[in-house]
C-alpha positions as CSV (number, residue, x, y, z in Angstrom):
1,M,1.2,-16.9,20.8
2,L,-1.1,-17.1,23.9
3,N,1.2,-14.9,25.9
4,Q,1.2,-12.3,23.1
5,L,-2.6,-12.4,22.8
6,K,-3.0,-12.0,26.6
7,K,-0.8,-8.9,26.4
8,I,-3.0,-7.5,23.6
9,E,-6.1,-8.2,25.7
10,N,-4.6,-6.4,28.7
11,R,-3.8,-3.4,26.5
12,Y,-7.3,-3.5,25.0
13,D,-8.9,-3.4,28.4
14,E,-6.7,-0.4,29.3
15,L,-7.9,1.4,26.2
16,C,-11.6,0.6,27.0
17,Q,-11.0,2.0,30.5
18,L,-9.4,5.2,29.1
19,L,-12.4,5.8,26.7
20,M,-14.7,5.6,29.7
21,Q,-12.9,8.3,31.6
22,P,-15.0,11.6,31.5
23,D,-12.0,13.9,31.0
24,I,-10.7,12.2,27.8
25,G,-13.3,14.1,25.8
26,Q,-11.5,17.4,26.7
27,D,-8.5,16.3,24.6
28,P,-9.9,15.5,21.1
29,K,-6.4,14.5,19.8
30,R,-5.9,12.0,22.6
31,L,-9.4,10.7,22.2
32,A,-8.8,10.0,18.5
33,E,-5.5,8.2,19.2
34,V,-7.0,5.9,21.9
35,A,-10.1,5.2,19.8
36,K,-8.0,4.4,16.7
37,E,-5.7,2.1,18.7
38,K,-8.7,0.3,20.2
39,S,-10.4,0.0,16.8
40,S,-7.2,-1.6,15.4
41,L,-7.4,-4.3,18.0
42,D,-11.1,-5.1,17.8
43,K,-10.9,-7.9,15.3
44,T,-8.0,-9.6,17.0
45,I,-9.7,-9.5,20.4
46,E,-13.0,-10.8,18.9
47,K,-11.0,-13.7,17.2
48,Y,-9.1,-14.4,20.5
49,H,-12.3,-14.7,22.5
50,E,-13.7,-17.1,19.9
51,Y,-10.5,-19.1,20.1
52,R,-10.8,-19.3,23.9
53,E,-14.4,-20.5,23.7
54,V,-13.2,-23.3,21.3
55,L,-10.4,-24.3,23.7
56,K,-12.9,-24.4,26.6
57,T,-15.3,-26.6,24.5
58,I,-12.4,-29.0,23.6
59,E,-11.5,-29.3,27.3
60,E,-15.1,-30.1,28.3
61,D,-15.4,-32.7,25.5
62,Q,-12.2,-34.3,26.6
63,E,-13.4,-34.5,30.2
64,V,-16.7,-36.2,29.0
65,L,-14.7,-38.8,27.0
66,A,-12.3,-39.4,30.0
67,E,-15.2,-40.2,32.2
68,D,-16.3,-42.9,29.8
69,S,-19.9,-42.8,31.0
70,D,-23.0,-42.5,28.6
71,E,-22.3,-44.0,25.2
72,E,-24.6,-41.5,23.4
73,L,-23.0,-38.6,25.2
74,N,-19.5,-39.9,24.3
75,E,-20.5,-40.1,20.7
76,L,-21.7,-36.5,20.7
77,A,-18.6,-35.3,22.5
78,E,-16.4,-37.2,20.0
79,L,-18.1,-35.5,17.0
80,E,-18.0,-32.1,18.6
81,L,-14.3,-32.6,19.5
82,Q,-13.4,-33.3,15.9
83,E,-15.2,-30.2,14.7
84,M,-13.6,-28.0,17.4
85,E,-10.1,-29.3,16.7
86,G,-10.5,-28.3,13.0
87,K,-11.9,-24.9,14.1
88,K,-9.0,-24.5,16.6
89,Q,-6.4,-25.1,13.8
90,S,-8.2,-22.6,11.5
91,L,-8.4,-19.9,14.3
92,E,-4.7,-20.4,15.2
93,E,-3.8,-19.7,11.6
94,E,-5.9,-16.6,11.5
95,L,-4.5,-15.3,14.7
96,R,-0.9,-15.9,13.6
97,F,-1.6,-13.6,10.6
98,M,-3.2,-11.0,12.9
99,L,-0.1,-11.0,15.1
100,L,2.3,-10.3,12.3
101,P,4.1,-6.9,12.7
102,K,2.1,-4.1,11.2
103,D,3.7,-1.6,8.9
104,P,2.8,1.8,10.4
105,N,2.8,3.3,6.9
106,D,0.0,1.0,5.6
107,S,-2.7,3.3,7.0
108,K,-1.4,6.4,5.3
109,N,-2.3,8.0,2.0
110,A,-0.1,7.0,-0.9
111,I,1.8,9.3,-3.2
112,I,2.4,7.5,-6.5
113,E,5.0,8.5,-9.1
114,I,4.9,7.0,-12.6
115,R,7.7,7.7,-15.0
116,A,8.1,6.7,-18.7
117,G,11.1,4.4,-19.1
118,T,12.6,2.7,-22.1
119,G,10.5,2.8,-25.3
120,G,10.3,6.4,-26.3
121,D,6.8,7.8,-26.9
122,E,5.2,4.4,-26.4
123,A,6.6,4.3,-22.8
124,G,4.9,7.6,-22.1
125,I,1.6,6.3,-23.5
126,F,2.0,3.2,-21.3
127,A,2.7,5.5,-18.3
128,G,-0.7,7.1,-19.1
129,D,-2.3,3.7,-19.2
130,L,-1.0,2.9,-15.8
131,F,-2.3,6.2,-14.4
132,R,-5.7,5.4,-15.8
133,M,-5.5,1.9,-14.4
134,Y,-4.8,3.1,-10.9
135,S,-7.4,5.9,-11.2
136,R,-10.1,3.4,-12.2
137,F,-9.0,1.1,-9.3
138,A,-9.2,4.0,-6.9
139,E,-12.7,4.8,-8.2
140,R,-13.8,1.2,-7.6
141,Q,-12.4,1.4,-4.0
142,K,-14.0,4.8,-3.5
143,W,-10.6,6.5,-2.9
144,S,-10.0,10.1,-4.0
145,V,-7.3,10.9,-6.6
146,D,-5.4,14.2,-6.5
147,V,-2.9,14.9,-9.2
148,L,0.2,16.6,-7.7
149,S,2.3,17.1,-10.8
150,S,2.4,15.9,-14.4
151,S,4.5,16.3,-17.5
152,P,2.3,15.3,-20.5
153,Q,3.8,14.4,-23.8
154,G,2.3,15.7,-27.1
155,I,1.0,12.4,-28.5
156,G,-0.7,11.3,-25.3
157,G,0.5,9.9,-22.0
158,F,3.1,11.3,-19.6
159,K,6.8,11.6,-19.3
160,E,6.0,11.7,-15.5
161,I,2.9,12.0,-13.4
162,I,2.7,12.2,-9.6
163,F,-0.6,11.8,-7.8
164,M,-2.0,11.0,-4.3
165,L,-4.5,8.4,-3.4
166,K,-6.4,9.3,-0.2
167,A,-8.2,6.6,1.9
168,E,-7.7,4.5,5.0
169,N,-5.0,1.8,4.5
170,V,-4.5,2.8,0.9
171,C,-0.7,2.6,1.2
172,G,-1.0,-0.9,2.5
173,V,-2.8,-1.9,-0.6
174,M,-0.7,0.0,-3.2
175,K,2.8,-0.5,-1.8
176,Y,3.3,-3.7,-3.8
177,E,3.1,-1.7,-7.1
178,S,6.6,-0.2,-6.8
179,G,8.9,-1.4,-9.5
180,V,9.3,-1.6,-13.3
181,H,6.1,-2.4,-15.3
182,R,6.7,-3.7,-18.8
183,V,4.3,-3.7,-21.7
184,Q,4.5,-5.8,-24.9
185,R,2.3,-4.6,-27.8
186,V,2.2,-3.0,-31.2
187,P,2.4,0.8,-30.6
188,K,0.0,3.2,-32.3
189,T,3.0,4.8,-33.9
190,E,4.2,1.5,-35.5
191,T,3.3,1.0,-39.1
192,S,4.9,-2.4,-39.7
193,G,2.9,-4.2,-37.0
194,R,6.0,-5.2,-35.0
195,I,5.5,-5.8,-31.2
196,H,7.6,-3.5,-29.1
197,T,8.6,-3.8,-25.4
198,S,8.4,-0.6,-23.4
199,A,8.5,0.1,-19.6
200,A,7.5,2.6,-17.0
201,T,8.6,2.9,-13.4
202,V,6.1,3.1,-10.5
203,V,7.2,4.4,-7.1
204,V,4.7,4.3,-4.1
205,L,5.5,6.5,-1.2
206,P,3.6,6.9,2.1
207,E,2.4,10.5,2.7
208,A,4.7,12.0,5.3
209,Q,3.3,13.9,8.3
210,A,5.0,17.1,9.4
211,V,6.1,15.6,12.7
212,E,7.9,12.8,10.8
213,I,10.0,15.0,8.6
214,D,11.5,18.3,9.9
215,V,12.6,20.5,7.1
216,A,13.9,23.9,8.0
217,P,12.9,26.9,5.7
218,N,16.6,27.7,5.1
219,E,17.1,24.2,3.6
220,L,14.8,25.0,0.7
221,K,15.4,26.9,-2.5
222,I,12.1,27.9,-4.0
223,D,11.9,29.2,-7.6
224,V,8.8,30.3,-9.5
225,F,8.3,30.4,-13.3
226,R,5.6,30.2,-15.9
227,S,4.0,26.8,-16.6
228,S,4.7,25.1,-19.9
229,G,2.8,22.4,-21.7
230,P,3.9,19.7,-24.2
231,G,6.5,21.1,-26.6
232,G,7.4,23.9,-24.2
233,Q,4.5,26.2,-25.1
234,S,3.4,28.5,-22.3
235,V,0.1,27.5,-20.7
236,N,0.0,30.3,-18.1
237,T,0.7,34.0,-18.2
238,T,1.7,34.2,-14.5
239,D,4.6,32.8,-12.6
240,S,2.5,30.1,-11.0
241,A,4.8,27.0,-11.4
242,V,7.0,26.1,-8.5
243,R,10.4,24.4,-8.3
244,I,11.6,23.4,-4.8
245,T,15.2,22.3,-4.2
246,H,16.1,20.6,-0.9
247,I,19.6,21.9,-0.5
248,P,21.1,19.2,1.8
249,T,20.1,16.3,-0.5
250,G,19.8,18.1,-3.9
251,M,16.3,16.7,-4.3
252,V,14.2,18.8,-6.8
253,V,10.4,18.8,-7.1
254,T,8.5,20.7,-9.7
255,C,4.8,21.4,-9.7
256,Q,2.9,23.4,-12.4
257,D,-0.5,21.8,-12.7
258,E,-2.4,24.4,-10.6
259,K,-3.0,28.0,-11.7
260,S,-2.3,29.1,-8.1
261,Q,1.3,29.4,-7.0
262,H,0.3,28.6,-3.4
263,K,-1.4,25.4,-4.5
264,N,1.6,24.3,-6.6
265,R,3.9,25.0,-3.7
266,A,1.8,23.0,-1.2
267,K,1.7,20.0,-3.6
268,A,5.4,20.2,-4.3
269,L,6.1,20.2,-0.6
270,K,3.9,17.1,-0.1
271,V,6.0,15.2,-2.7
272,L,9.3,16.5,-1.3
273,H,8.3,15.4,2.3
274,A,7.3,12.0,1.0
275,R,10.6,11.5,-0.8
276,L,12.6,12.6,2.2
277,F,10.6,10.3,4.5
278,E,11.3,7.4,2.2
279,K,15.0,8.3,2.1
280,K,15.1,8.4,5.9
281,Q,13.4,5.0,6.1
282,Q,15.7,3.4,3.6
283,E,18.7,4.7,5.6
284,E,17.3,3.3,8.8
285,Q,16.6,-0.1,7.2
286,A,20.1,-0.2,5.7
287,K,21.5,0.0,9.3
288,L,19.5,-3.2,10.2
289,A,21.5,-5.9,8.6
290,E,18.9,-8.5,9.5
291,S,15.9,-6.5,8.3
292,R,13.5,-8.5,6.2
293,R,13.8,-8.1,2.5
294,S,10.6,-9.5,1.0
295,M,10.6,-10.8,-2.6
296,V,7.1,-9.1,-2.8
297,S,8.0,-5.6,-1.6
298,T,11.8,-5.0,-1.5
299,G,11.3,-1.4,-2.6
300,D,13.8,-2.0,-5.4
301,R,12.7,0.4,-8.1
302,S,14.8,-1.4,-10.8
303,A,13.1,-4.7,-10.3
304,K,10.9,-5.8,-13.2
305,I,7.7,-6.8,-11.3
306,R,5.0,-7.2,-14.0
307,T,4.4,-7.7,-17.7
308,Y,1.3,-6.6,-19.6
309,N,1.3,-8.7,-22.9
310,F,-1.4,-7.4,-25.3
311,P,-1.1,-10.1,-28.1
312,Q,-1.8,-12.8,-25.5
313,G,-4.2,-10.7,-23.4
314,R,-2.3,-11.6,-20.3
315,M,-0.8,-10.0,-17.2
316,T,2.0,-11.7,-15.3
317,D,3.3,-10.7,-11.9
318,H,6.8,-12.1,-11.8
319,R,7.3,-12.0,-8.0
320,I,4.6,-14.6,-7.3
321,G,4.2,-16.2,-10.7
322,L,0.6,-15.0,-11.1
323,T,-0.7,-15.0,-14.7
324,L,-4.2,-13.7,-15.5
325,Y,-5.7,-13.7,-19.0
326,R,-8.0,-10.7,-18.6
327,L,-5.7,-7.8,-19.5
328,E,-8.4,-5.5,-20.6
329,E,-10.3,-5.7,-17.3
330,I,-7.0,-5.3,-15.3
331,L,-6.1,-2.1,-17.2
332,D,-9.6,-0.9,-16.5
333,G,-8.8,-1.0,-12.8
334,D,-9.7,-4.6,-11.8
335,L,-6.7,-5.0,-9.6
336,L,-8.2,-6.4,-6.4
337,E,-7.3,-10.1,-7.0
338,I,-3.7,-9.0,-7.8
339,T,-3.2,-6.8,-4.7
340,E,-4.8,-9.5,-2.5
341,Q,-2.5,-12.3,-3.9
342,L,0.5,-10.1,-3.3
343,R,-0.6,-9.3,0.3
344,L,-1.1,-13.0,1.1
345,A,2.3,-13.9,-0.4
346,D,3.9,-11.2,1.7
347,Q,2.2,-12.4,4.8
348,A,3.1,-16.0,4.1
349,E,6.8,-15.0,3.7
350,M,6.6,-13.1,7.0
351,L,5.1,-16.1,8.8
352,K,7.9,-18.3,7.3
353,N,10.6,-16.0,8.5
354,A,9.0,-15.6,11.9
355,G,8.8,-19.4,12.3
């Protein structure tokens, strides 16, 4: 660990020197890259320097005790040594977490796709509930929400809704939401009072940058048509809706939420790029037989990850066995405890595998 920290410190010193060079301001892109890398190391370096000071104090206290001189001084050194040993252990644990491999996608914006699953109309209503939950969570975190595409159903909710959350490190927080979400409740459409189980699928994709995915214009088939609402009624008199087909993979993305064809096209391309980026990543990971498959974030869309039980007022995350009896608050966007517990479980698993 110390060798790794020393290498990080050397790199940090290099970055500080680069930022002091007068000519770096002439290249704004390079300046931003260097500043961002330095900023990402600030906390680790600060914690490492604190750790070194603790090691130095421990060494000094041990020297005092070895000399076996003044009794009062020895007593003070003994007390400080006990305190520093505890602090050393705590700092080592913090540093081990800081040295875990970083997912480069964590810092990106997140594109989230919610689709109604089993359960008919009730599944669509639940998909709408999940969208509201994430929107409220985003509002609490001061993230921006941009709906890219939606297919509303007549009685409320969505057959499908795709939206982007924009903020620093938003993907790192939201990536654990991918999977099947299950709801148990009496639907509004149910007259006999029976509890139904419905489901919706959530997929979280990192926003892909143009340099990460190279799509040639001749690989795209772009169709335009008139937007339609629930039941198929026309909601626009112009051909503003856009359907983009990626010919090599057969992927199809449709966007009709905006009145402008250009805006719909831009949003559809964002979703397509994100899906192609995810496909590329999955193919690369499949080649690495020894790649880590975390129980918290396997990326398995078919895995049932969470149940929202209305009669009992509880939410259970099946991956980490977390049950909370405050369903109303959670559906109103109070997700911070859940996302934090999932992050800690993922880190703990990474530490275990690294050890």
